[in-house]
LOTORRO-126321 format. One record per residue (C-alpha): residue in one letter; z, x, y negated. Coordinates in steps of 0.5 Angstrom, whole numbers, plus 2048, in hexadecimal, padded with zeros to 3 digits. Layout:
aZXY...
***
This chain:
m800800800a8028067FBg7FB8097FCr7F78027FBl7FC8017F4l7FA8087F2r7F28077F3l7F38007EFw7F78037EAi7F18097E9a7EB8047E9i7EE8007E4f7F18057E0v7EB8097E0g7E68037DEg7EB8017D8a7EA8097D6v7E38087D6l7E28027D2i7E78057CDy7E380B7CDy7DC8077CCg7E08037C7v7E28087C2r7DB80B7C3e7D88057C1a7DD8047BBr7DB80B7B8l7D480A7B9a7D48037B5s7D98067B0g7D38097ACa7CD8057AEs7CA7FF7ABk7C87F97AFd7C07FA7ADp7BD8017AEv7BD8057A7s7B68097A6v7B78107A5e7B28167A3l7B281B7A8s7AF8207A3a7B581F79Fl7BA8207A4e7B68277A6k7B782979Fg7BF8287A0g7C082179Ea7C681D7A1l7C68167A4t7C98107A1d7C880C7A7t7C980D7AFh7C48087B1i7BD80A7AFv7B680A7AFv7B18107AEg7AA80F7ADk7A48147AFh7A681A7B2l7A481F7B8r7A781F7BEl7A88267C1f7A88257C9p7A782C7CAa7AE82D7C8a7B18277CCi7B78287D0f7B98237D5s7BE8217DAy7BC8207E1q7BE81E7E8g7BC8247EDt7BD82B7EFg7B98317EDe7B48317E8p7B282A7E6q7AC8277E9p7A88217E7h7AB81C7EBh7B281E7E9s7B68187E6v7B88197DFd7BE8177DCy7BC8187D4t7B881C7D0y7B98207C9y7B38227C5p7B28257BEv7AE8217B9i7AC8237B2s7A98207ACp7A18217AAe7A48257A4h7A882A7A8p7A78317A6f7A48337ADl79F82E7ACv79E82F7A5e79C8377A6l7988357ACa7948307A8r7938367A3l79183B7A8e78C8357ABq7898357A4k78883C7A4f78583D7AAg7818377ABd7848357B2l78A8377B5d7868397BBk78483F7B7l78B8417B5p78E8477B8d7938477BCd79884C7B8q7978477B2w7998417B5p79F83E7B1e7A683E7B5l7AA8377B6k7B183A7B4s7B58337B3f7B582C7B3r7BA8277B0m7B98217B5l7BA8207BDv7B881A7C0k7BC8187C7t7B88137CBt7B88107D2a7B180E7D2f7AF8137D7s7B18117DEt7AE8187E1v7AD81F7DFg7A581E7E0m7A58187DBi7A881D7D5p7A281F7D1g7A08267D0d79D8267CAi79F8257C2v79E81E7C1p79D81A7BBg7A28147BAe7A280E7B5r7A980C7B5v7B080E7B8q7B68097B7g7BD80A7BAl7C480C7B9v7C78137B7i7CC8147BDn7CE81B7BAs7D58187B9v7D68167C1d7D181B7C4s7CF8227C4l7CB8277C7d7CE82B7CDs7CE8327CEe7C88327D2e7C482E7CEr7C58327C8g7C38387CCl7BD8357CEl7BB8337C7l7BD83A7C4q7B883D7C9s7B28397C5f7B683A7BEp7BA8407BEg7BF8417B9m7BF83A7B7n7C58367B4l7C58307B9d7CC82E7B6n7C782B7B0v7C38277B5i7C381F7B4i7C381C7BBv7C08157BBe7C08117C2m7B980D7C2g7BA8067C2r7C18057C1k7C58007BDp7CC8007BAs7D17FC7BEs7D57F67BAa7DC7F87B8a7DE7F27BCg7DA7F47C2a7DD7FB7C1g7E47F97C0a7E37F47C6l7E27FA7CBv7E87FE7C8l7EC7F77C9l7EA7F67D0g7EB7FD7D2v7F27FD7CFl7F37F77D3l7F07FA7DAc7F48007D9a7FB7FC7D8s7F97F87DEg7F87FE7E2v7FF8007E0v8027F97E1i7FF7F67E7p8007FC7ECl8087FC7E9t8087F47EAi8057F57F1h80A7FB7F3k8107F77F0k80E7F17F4e80D7F57FAk8147F87F9q8177F17F8r8147EF7FFe8177F5802v81E7F37FFk81D7EC802a81B7EF809n8217F4809v8267EE807a8237EA80Dh8237EF811r82A7F1810g82C7E9810r8297E9817m82D7EF819s8337EC817k8327E681Ba8317EA821k8377EE820e83B7E881Fe8387E5825v83A7EC829r8417EC826a8427E5828a83F7E682Fm8447ED830a84A7E982Dk8487E3833k8487E8838a84E7EC836a8527E5836a8507E383Da8527EA83Ft8597E983Cv85B7E283Fp8607E3845a85E7E284Ca8607DB84Fa8667DC854p8647DC85Ba8657D585Ea86C7D5862e86C7D5869e86C7CE86Ce8727CD871y8707CD877v8717C687Ag8707C6882e86E7C0885y8737BE889d8737B988Fd8777B288Dd87B7B3894e87D7BA891e87F7B888By8837B288Ee8877B7892d8897BB88Dn88C7B6889e8907B388Fd8937BA890n8957BA889e8987B4889e89C7B688Fy89F7BC88Ce8A17B8886d8A57B388Bd8A87B988Ee8AB7BC888y8AE7B6885e8B27B488Ce8B47BB88Ce8B77BA885e8BA7B4887r8BE7B788Cr8C17BC887
***
């Protein structure tokens, strides 16, 4: 029973803790976000501008899929069939310094195909990183730079960040870049309402409380049942002892009662013939007559 109670407590308590965690996350995200997305100029952010809202929409941009990083299910090197959990890819505006320089060189040489390899500009940094679950397998992730029309989502820096491995992979493509200044936008995500986030937290608190109260209540009832069982057992034992003592007392009383006196021997009365009895009586009478005559003579 103790093992079942422990598993029940762990399951309920963990469930409550998870709800509290996500409720707090949603509350933090919702605190700086408007219900409707706010239009943001990516070029202004690339020049050092700050966000005024965390629910944003960005216009035309370029998606740098060659620098994408992703989490996948599998071992060894990623294969096209491996399932993908999520993907990060950088985006830059058409006014990004890299594209401005590339346009200048294209105009200078007439065609980028004529551009010498040693004169290709270096893409050193970006300002926005998009997180998406749109690609279910590794093979679905594009390998080229793709133009995009729109990105709408929620800035998640306050609740989510790159782990050390993800940071290391990005730094391989952008050496020396300060990743702390990167804005991470989860595509398609919208802020939860304050009421919804509060409901998650409240439900989590109730579950955590239940995870403590319910097992304790069950344990208390089990103890009460054990006590009742012990009392009943002691009652049965007391009754049995009383019965044993009564039986022993009865046995002892029977042992101390004096034994009945043996029956007196009956005086043997022989059977006499009537003639013999008559003769004895006559003899006695004659004896008595003789004694009387003797007394008279005296």
